[in-house]
C-alpha positions in Angstrom: -18.4 161.2 -164.2 -15.2 159.5 -162.9 -11.8 159.5 -164.6 -11.4 156.6 -167.0 -8.6 155.3 -164.7 -11.1 154.9 -161.9 -13.7 153.2 -164.2 -11.1 150.7 -165.3 -10.0 150.0 -161.7 -13.7 149.6 -160.8 -14.1 147.2 -163.7 -11.2 145.1 -162.5 -12.6 145.0 -159.0 -15.9 143.9 -160.3 -14.3 141.3 -162.6 -12.2 139.8 -159.7 -15.0 139.8 -157.1 -16.6 136.4 -156.8 -13.7 134.2 -157.9 -13.8 130.6 -156.6 -11.0 130.9 -154.1 -11.2 134.6 -152.9 -15.0 135.1 -153.3 -16.0 138.6 -152.1 -12.8 139.3 -150.3 -11.7 142.0 -152.7 -10.5 145.3 -151.3 -10.0 148.5 -153.4 -7.1 149.7 -151.4 -3.3 149.5 -150.8 -4.0 149.2 -147.1 -5.4 145.7 -146.9 -6.8 144.4 -143.6 -5.0 141.2 -143.2 -7.0 139.2 -140.7 -7.9 135.5 -140.7 -11.5 136.3 -141.8 -10.3 138.2 -144.9 -8.0 135.5 -146.3 -7.5 134.5 -148.9 -8.2 137.9 -150.4 -7.2 140.5 -153.0 -6.2 144.2 -152.8 -6.5 146.1 -156.1 -5.1 149.6 -156.6 -3.5 151.9 -159.2 0.3 151.8 -159.1 1.3 154.2 -161.9 0.3 155.7 -165.2 2.3 157.1 -168.1 1.0 159.2 -171.0 2.0 159.5 -174.7 0.5 162.0 -177.0 -0.6 160.4 -180.3 -1.8 163.5 -182.1 -0.5 167.1 -182.3 -3.8 169.0 -183.0 -5.8 170.1 -180.0 -7.5 168.4 -178.4 -4.7 165.8 -178.6 -5.3 162.1 -178.2 -3.5 160.7 -175.2 -2.6 157.0 -175.0 -2.4 156.1 -171.3 -0.6 153.1 -169.9 -2.0 152.2 -166.6 -0.4 149.9 -164.1 -2.8 148.2 -161.7 -1.6 146.0 -158.9 -3.6 143.0 -157.7 -2.1 141.8 -154.4 -3.0 138.2 -153.5 -3.0 137.3 -149.8 -3.0 133.6 -148.6 -2.4 132.1 -145.2 -1.5 128.6 -144.1 1.1 126.3 -142.8 2.2 125.0 -146.2 1.2 124.9 -149.9 1.7 128.6 -150.5 2.9 128.2 -154.0 0.0 126.1 -155.0 -2.5 128.6 -153.3 -0.9 131.6 -155.0 -0.8 129.8 -158.4 -4.5 128.8 -158.1 -5.6 132.3 -157.2 -3.4 133.8 -159.9 -4.9 131.5 -162.5 -8.4 132.4 -161.5 -7.4 136.1 -161.8 -5.9 135.7 -165.2 -8.8 133.7 -166.6 -11.2 136.4 -165.4 -9.1 139.3 -166.7 -8.8 137.9 -170.1 -12.5 137.4 -170.6 -12.7 141.1 -171.6 -9.4 142.8 -172.4 -11.3 146.0 -173.3 -12.6 146.5 -169.7 -16.1 147.0 -171.0 -15.0 149.1 -173.9 -12.9 151.5 -171.9 -9.5 150.1 -172.9 -7.6 149.1 -176.0 -5.9 146.2 -174.2 -5.2 144.5 -170.9 -2.1 142.5 -170.2 -0.8 140.6 -167.1 2.9 141.6 -167.0 4.5 140.0 -163.9 4.1 138.2 -160.6 6.2 138.8 -157.5 5.8 136.5 -154.5 6.8 137.2 -150.9 6.5 135.1 -147.7 6.3 136.1 -144.1 6.7 133.8 -141.1 5.5 136.4 -138.6 2.2 136.0 -136.8 0.2 132.9 -135.9 0.4 131.5 -139.4 2.8 132.3 -142.2 1.4 134.7 -144.8 2.1 134.7 -148.6 1.6 137.8 -150.7 1.9 137.9 -154.4 1.7 141.0 -156.5 0.3 140.6 -160.0 1.0 143.6 -162.2 -1.7 144.3 -164.8 -1.2 146.9 -167.6 -4.2 148.5 -169.2 -3.8 150.7 -172.3 -6.5 153.2 -173.0 -7.0 156.6 -174.7 -8.6 159.9 -173.8 -8.6 163.4 -175.3 -6.7 166.0 -173.4 -9.0 167.9 -171.1 -11.6 165.1 -171.1 -10.1 162.4 -168.8 -13.6 161.0 -168.1 -14.3 159.7 -171.6 -12.4 156.9 -173.3 -11.7 157.2 -177.0 
């Protein structure tokens, strides 16, 4: 059975696959193949996780704060901001349909959005990074079961 972290990431990938603008162009990797046929698209990956112990008796309950990055890629000559905003709104609407990630998490929150533009290549490329925080709990020694 996978780590709850992986199950949450898989849930987000499934949740964000099939959105109107990006369709099935969702890649579970930091290394995203930016080609004309893969745009607009998303790359989804774990950025970091912190742990806080909630109990002192073994096995202790661990509250985990998981940071997942959703990178949005869009290409074109103009209208980047509108494209990024449209895709981000589709992502947020999908994420907030189930903040428990199928019962795995206590909460899911969209925390920030950073946008970058690159004029290199045949057409300029916009990349936005949406930071999603997911809070979930496990018992120590049992990272594959949410509590």
